[in-house]
N, C-alpha and C positions, 0 to 999 in steps of 0.2 A: 374720959373719953369725951364727954360733953363738950367739955373746955375746947379741946383740943379740936373736935368739929367746927364748935362757932368759929374759933380762929382759923382755921380750916378757909371755912364760908366766907367771910371777913375777906382774909387776902386772893381768895381767886375772884371773888367780885371787884374788888380793888383793883387786881391786875386787869380785869377784861369789862365786862356792861357796865358794872356798877361806876365805875370812873365815867366810863361812855353815857350813863344816864345823867350823872351831874352835868358833866359838860354841855350836854343836849338842852339841858334845863336851863343853865347858865345863856346859853345862848338865845332860847328863847325869849328870854327876859330882855337882852338886848334887844331882839329883834322886835318885841311888844314896845320899847320906849324908842323905837323910830318912828315909821311910815306904819300905816295898816297892812297886816299881815298881806293880805291878797295883793297889795301894790308893792311886794316884795318878789323876789323868787329864788329858788332855790335848786342846786344841779343836781337830781339823780344817780347821775353816772358823769363823770369827769376825765378826760385823756391826763396822764401823767407827763406827759412828754408829744412834743410834734411828731418824733422821728416813730415809726411804728414798730418796729424792733425794740426799741430801749421801753415806749410805751407798756408794749407788753411784758417786758421784765419787771420793769418798777410794779405795776398791776399784781403780777403772781409774787413778787415777794410781801406786798401788801396784803393778799387773799392768804399767805401762807403764814401772817398772825392768825387769824379767825381760825385755820384750820389747827395751828399749834394750839388754839383756846379750846378748840374743841376738844383735841388728842389729848391737852392734860388734863382735863373733867372726865373723862372717860377711864383714863389712867389711875386717877385719884380711886375712882369707884370699884376701881379693881373689876370691872365688869369683863363678862367673855366676850369677844368679837362678834357680832352677828350681821351679814350680808344681807340686802334688801332681798325681800319676795316679791314676786310680781303681784301678789294681792296688796302689799305696800304703795307700789305705785300705782293699782289704782285706787287706793285710799285718798293718795296723796294729791292726783288729780281731783276729786272727789271734794278735798278740803279746801283747795285750791279755789274751786269753782265756789264752794262756800263762804270763804272770806274777801275773794278777790274782786267780785261782781257788785256786793255790797259796799265793800272798802271805795269801790272807783265812784258808786252814787253819794256816799259818805262827803268823798273828795270834792267832788264837783258841787254840792249844797256847800261845804265850807268854805270855797274859794268865794262862793255869792254873797258870804256871810261873812268875811272877813277874818275866819277863823284857823285858814291855811294859807302859807305862801302859794304861789302859783310853782308847781314843778317843770322844770326845765329837762327833759332828756337829751341823752346824746343821739346824732342823730349820722353821726358817723360809721358806715361801715365796715372800716378796720375794727369797730370797736365791741362788733359782736362776738369773738372769741373771749375777749377781757370781760364782756356781761356775764356770759356765762360763768365763764368762772367764779365771777363775784355772788353770782345768785347760788353757787354750789357750796363756795366757800360761807357767802351770810347764813345758809341753812344750817350746815353742819356747824359752824360753832353757837350759834342761837339755840338752834333747838338741843343741845345736849349740854350746853350750859344754862341756861334760862330754864330748860325744862327738866332733861333726864338728870343734870347735874343736882340743881337747886332743888328740885320737888323729892327726889331721893334723899337727900341729905336732911331735909327740913321733915321730912317722916321719921327719919332717925333720930331727931332731936322730941317726937313725941307731938310735933303739929296734926291739928286736926286739918282734915279736908282742903274746908273754906280757907283756912288760913295761910295754906302754903300754894292755894292754887291762887289766891289775892296776891301773895308777896310772887310771886312767876309772872301772874300780868302786870302787876305794878311795874317790876324792872324792865319787862318787855316795852311798855307804852313810856318809859322814862327816854329811852335813847334815841327814839322816833322822835322827841318834844320841837328839835331842831327844824323841823318842818312842820310844824304850827299846833296848835292845840286839839285838833280835831285827829292829827295823826297819831297823839300819844291817847286819845281816847277810843279811836279803832284798834292800835294795836293792843288796848287792855283787853279789848272784848276776843281779840283775837288769841290773845296770853289765856283767858278763861277757856276756851276751848278746847287749845293744845294742852294745858294742861290737866284738865279733866281727863282727856283721853290716854295720855299718859297716865294717869293715876290709875285708869281703869285695867288700861291692857299694857303697860308696861313697853310698848311699842314705841322706838320714838323715830323709826324709818319713815314710815308714814308724812310723819310732821318735816323729816327735813326734805322730802321732796315734795312736799307741797309749797314748800319755802322756796325751792328753787323753781317750781312753777310760776309762783307768784311774783317771784324780781324778774324771771326771765321773761314775764310777759311786760313785765314794766319798762325794763331798760331795753328790748327790744321791739316790739312789740306796739307798745305806746306811742313811741316816736312815730310810726308808720300810719296812724288812726289820725283822721282827721275829725275829732273833737270839736271844732268851732259852735258847731250848733248847738254845744251844751254851753256858749260863751265863757268858754277856756281856749 
């Protein structure tokens, strides 16, 4: 059983965020070999087509991949489906504030220190529906695979809490490295908090909703804010 679980973990991560982390790390290396990071930019959310309805369709099919990743991990765990509760939403808002506000400060500091690319969000109003879709897809896929699935499976293999929390956090940080060094570090911190919470409570919906709120603000509200006074 142990060997089978190890192989399952390797395959799931190879199909999902493990490969994404490796790709992001290689993209960071490529970026570091060029101009300083704060002289480069990365798009936080871009259109897939200039035709609105086709863009929505393409974005939906891409988001479906993330939902499928989360669904696959949930299926493999053989967990009973649990719908979110109002308390989960409240905790999600709390986590979003806890992570999002310091995250913005870290991003601003990192840009000035040359540790992050300048993030260029979309400004098109037609992108709002797809931004919300991506926000939920990111939360669903990442929190189920990176936290719920990985923490549960590593527990079953006999890993200690600090080990599976660190593994989950490092994995989360790895696939955000394409944005810069600071994005990797910030997401490791977020990963420690989220994995610890799941370890203590067994609840994943507060994390999914927190991720949704964080991304929704980043995708939709961020373009509307004037952050020039912060030097970005």
